C-alpha positions in Angstrom: 42.8 -51.0 -38.9 42.4 -50.9 -35.2 45.1 -53.5 -34.8 47.5 -51.4 -36.8 47.2 -48.4 -34.5 47.5 -50.6 -31.4 50.7 -52.1 -32.9 52.1 -48.6 -33.6 51.4 -47.5 -30.1 52.9 -50.6 -28.5 55.9 -50.3 -30.8 56.6 -46.7 -29.9 56.3 -47.6 -26.2 58.8 -50.4 -26.6 61.3 -48.1 -28.4 61.0 -45.5 -25.7 61.4 -48.0 -22.8 63.8 -50.4 -24.4 66.5 -49.6 -21.8 64.1 -50.1 -19.0 63.0 -53.7 -19.7 62.3 -55.6 -16.5 65.2 -57.9 -15.6 64.8 -61.5 -14.8 65.5 -62.9 -11.3 64.3 -61.7 -7.9 67.6 -60.0 -6.9 67.9 -58.2 -10.2 64.3 -56.9 -10.0 64.9 -55.7 -6.4 67.8 -53.6 -7.7 65.7 -51.6 -10.2 64.2 -48.2 -9.6 61.3 -49.2 -11.9 60.1 -51.7 -9.2 60.4 -49.2 -6.3 58.8 -46.4 -8.3 55.9 -48.7 -8.9 55.7 -49.8 -5.3 55.7 -46.2 -4.2 53.0 -45.4 -6.7 50.8 -48.2 -5.4 51.1 -46.9 -1.9 50.3 -43.3 -2.7 47.4 -44.2 -5.0 45.9 -46.6 -2.4 46.2 -43.8 0.2 44.2 -41.4 -2.0 41.7 -44.1 -3.0 41.0 -45.1 0.6 40.9 -41.6 1.9 38.3 -40.3 -0.7 36.4 -43.6 -0.9 35.9 -44.1 2.8 35.2 -40.4 3.3 32.0 -40.8 1.4 30.9 -43.5 3.9 31.6 -41.5 7.1 28.4 -40.5 8.8 29.4 -36.9 9.5 25.9 -35.7 8.7 22.6 -37.5 9.4 21.6 -39.8 6.6 18.0 -39.2 5.6 18.0 -41.2 2.4 19.7 -44.6 2.8 19.4 -45.4 -0.9 20.9 -42.1 -1.9 23.7 -42.6 0.5 24.5 -46.0 -1.1 24.6 -44.3 -4.5 27.0 -41.6 -3.2 29.4 -44.2 -1.7 29.3 -46.4 -4.9 30.0 -43.5 -7.2 32.8 -42.2 -4.9 34.6 -45.5 -4.9 34.0 -46.2 -8.6 35.1 -42.8 -9.9 38.1 -42.6 -7.5 39.4 -46.0 -8.6 39.1 -44.9 -12.2 40.9 -41.6 -11.4 43.7 -43.4 -9.6 44.2 -45.9 -12.5 44.5 -43.0 -14.9 47.0 -41.4 -12.6 49.4 -44.4 -12.0 48.2 -47.2 -14.3 51.1 -46.7 -16.6 53.6 -46.6 -13.7 52.6 -49.7 -11.7 49.5 -51.2 -13.3 47.2 -49.4 -11.0 46.2 -52.3 -8.7 45.6 -50.6 -5.3 44.3 -53.9 -4.1 46.2 -57.0 -2.8 43.6 -59.3 -4.3 44.4 -57.8 -7.8 48.1 -58.0 -7.3 48.0 -61.7 -6.1 45.7 -62.5 -9.1 48.2 -60.9 -11.5 51.0 -63.0 -9.9 48.9 -66.2 -10.3 48.3 -65.3 -13.9 52.0 -64.7 -14.3 51.5 -61.1 -15.4 53.8 -59.9 -12.6 56.4 -61.6 -10.5 55.5 -62.9 -7.0 58.1 -60.5 -5.6 56.4 -57.6 -7.2 53.0 -58.8 -5.9 54.4 -59.1 -2.3 55.9 -55.6 -2.3 52.7 -54.2 -3.9 50.6 -55.8 -1.2 52.8 -54.3 1.6 52.7 -50.9 0.0 49.0 -51.0 -0.5 48.3 -52.0 3.1 50.5 -49.2 4.4 48.9 -46.7 2.0 45.4 -47.8 3.1 46.2 -47.4 6.8 47.7 -44.0 6.2 44.7 -43.0 4.1 42.3 -44.0 6.9 44.4 -42.3 9.6 44.4 -39.2 7.5 40.6 -39.4 7.3 40.6 -39.8 11.1 42.7 -36.7 11.5 40.2 -34.6 9.5 37.0 -36.1 11.0 35.3 -35.2 14.3 35.8 -37.6 17.1 32.1 -38.6 17.1 32.7 -40.7 14.0 36.0 -42.2 14.9 34.4 -45.6 15.7 33.3 -46.1 12.1 35.5 -44.6 9.5 34.1 -46.4 6.5 34.2 -49.9 8.1 33.1 -52.8 6.0 30.8 -55.0 8.1 28.7 -58.0 7.5 25.0 -57.5 7.7 23.6 -59.0 10.9 21.1 -61.0 9.0 23.7 -63.1 7.1 26.4 -65.4 8.3 30.1 -65.0 7.9 30.1 -67.7 5.3 27.5 -65.9 3.3 29.5 -62.7 3.6 32.6 -64.5 2.4 30.8 -65.8 -0.6 29.6 -62.3 -1.4 33.1 -60.9 -1.3 34.4 -63.8 -3.3 31.9 -63.2 -6.1 32.2 -59.4 -6.1 36.0 -59.7 -6.4 35.7 -62.4 -9.1 33.6 -60.0 -11.1 36.0 -57.1 -10.5 39.2 -59.0 -11.4 37.7 -60.6 -14.4 36.7 -57.2 -15.6 40.3 -56.0 -15.0 41.8 -58.9 -17.0 39.3 -58.4 -19.8 39.8 -54.6 -20.2 43.6 -54.7 -19.9 44.2 -57.8 -22.1 47.1 -56.7 -24.4 45.8 -59.0 -27.2 42.4 -57.3 -27.3 41.7 -54.4 -29.5 40.1 -51.9 -27.2 40.1 -48.2 -27.8 37.8 -47.5 -24.8 39.0 -46.6 -21.3 40.0 -49.6 -19.1 39.9 -47.2 -16.2 36.3 -46.3 -16.8 35.3 -50.0 -17.3 36.9 -51.0 -14.0 35.4 -48.0 -12.2 32.0 -48.9 -13.4 32.5 -52.5 -12.2 33.4 -51.2 -8.8 30.4 -48.9 -8.8 27.9 -51.7 -9.7 29.3 -54.1 -7.1 29.0 -51.4 -4.5 25.4 -50.6 -5.5 24.5 -54.2 -5.1 26.8 -55.2 -2.2 26.9 -52.4 0.3 23.9 -53.7 2.3 25.4 -57.2 2.5 29.1 -56.7 3.3 30.0 -53.1 2.5 31.3 -54.4 -0.9 35.0 -54.2 0.0 36.6 -56.4 -2.7 39.9 -55.1 -1.3 41.7 -56.4 1.8 43.8 -53.2 2.1 40.8 -51.0 2.0 39.1 -52.9 4.8 42.4 -53.1 6.8 42.8 -49.4 6.7 39.3 -48.7 8.0 39.6 -51.4 10.7 42.9 -50.0 12.0 41.7 -46.4 12.1 38.4 -47.4 13.7 40.0 -50.0 16.0 37.4 -52.6 14.9 38.2 -56.0 13.5 35.0 -57.9 13.6 35.0 -60.7 10.9 38.0 -58.9 9.3 39.3 -62.2 8.0 36.3 -62.4 5.6 37.7 -59.3 3.8 41.0 -61.1 3.2 39.9 -64.6 2.4 37.0 -63.8 0.2 38.6 -61.2 -2.1 41.9 -63.2 -2.5 40.1 -66.4 -3.4 37.8 -64.5 -5.8 40.9 -62.8 -7.4 42.7 -66.2 -7.8 39.5 -67.8 -9.3 39.2 -64.9 -11.8 42.8 -65.2 -12.8 42.6 -68.9 -13.5 39.2 -68.7 -15.2 40.2 -65.9 -17.5 43.6 -67.2 -18.3 42.7 -70.8 -19.0 38.9 -70.7 -19.9 37.7 -67.3 -21.0 40.7 -65.9 -22.9 40.1 -66.5 -26.7 43.7 -65.8 -27.4 45.3 -68.9 -26.0 47.6 -70.5 -28.6 46.7 -67.7 -31.0 49.1 -65.3 -32.7 49.8 -62.2 -30.6 48.4 -58.8 -31.6 51.9 -57.5 -32.3 52.7 -60.5 -34.6 49.4 -60.1 -36.4 50.0 -56.4 -37.0 53.5 -57.0 -38.2 52.2 -59.7 -40.7 49.6 -57.3 -41.9 52.1 -54.5 -42.4 54.4 -56.8 -44.4 51.8 -57.6 -47.0 52.0 -56.1 -50.4 48.7 -54.2 -50.1 49.7 -52.4 -46.9 49.9 -48.6 -47.2 53.0 -47.1 -45.6 53.0 -43.7 -43.8 55.0 -41.2 -46.0 58.1 -39.5 -44.7 56.4 -36.1 -45.2 54.3 -37.0 -42.1 57.2 -35.9 -39.9 57.6 -32.2 -39.2 61.0 -31.9 -40.7 60.1 -33.7 -43.9 62.2 -36.7 -43.3 62.1 -39.8 -41.1 64.5 -40.1 -38.1 67.8 -41.7 -39.2 67.2 -44.7 -37.0 63.9 -45.5 -38.7 65.8 -46.6 -41.9 68.9 -48.1 -40.4 67.1 -50.2 -37.8 64.1 -51.0 -39.9 65.0 -54.7 -40.4 66.2 -55.2 -36.9 63.1 -53.6 -35.4 60.7 -55.6 -37.6 62.3 -58.8 -36.5 61.3 -58.1 -32.9 57.6 -58.4 -33.7 
């Protein structure tokens, strides 16, 4: 029954956006407003995410409870990423992270062109978010506006491994919660937000738990500090790529299986399937296209 409702929702979305299908080819994609709208959404969402997230890490008041401070930072990042995904997830996918966009390109969920422009927009958004934070913060904290730094007791290699693992967990969670073949009536945004929160709770003392090259870039530019900055690019990107390959080719139980839409269409075509009566509609009759296009529409699934 769950599959039926998923099918209906997906079918309605396809009908509504039939004229806006993504064109094939790099040049054709670059000509579409849909791409640039998504790129703009990624930049604005990343700006807001970085501004609110790193604001929670700025030492504007003395920290008396280190553990409590970690919890505050973790919740701020986790809840804000969930909010931003709810805001623009349907517009661009709600990546706000170059590691996620690159992973999606590797898994062939988006084009390399889209991933490139997403990454550029995310980096610009993150820098602007950090500069905005700098503009509203006292000069006494400008040297550390939410910087992600490696603990002095661990090496750069250990820090890289931490960031790789954190991002692998995050991106695997993203693939799992947004898999279109999976029947999931829960909130992907909440699941991803909780993943970010947990990784922050565990990883802040080690590397600051970035998992996001753009987030670290923004803080580094605003704070004018780039110590071991490369770790926060190499680790997350490698972790995201590993997650994409592992989920797509190892973990996904839907490889070589019937798609959710095809399964729902097959179920609805069976003799024991109960149809929705026309009286369901407010005017007492189905829209004219529902009957005339019934066969053509069903052949699409």
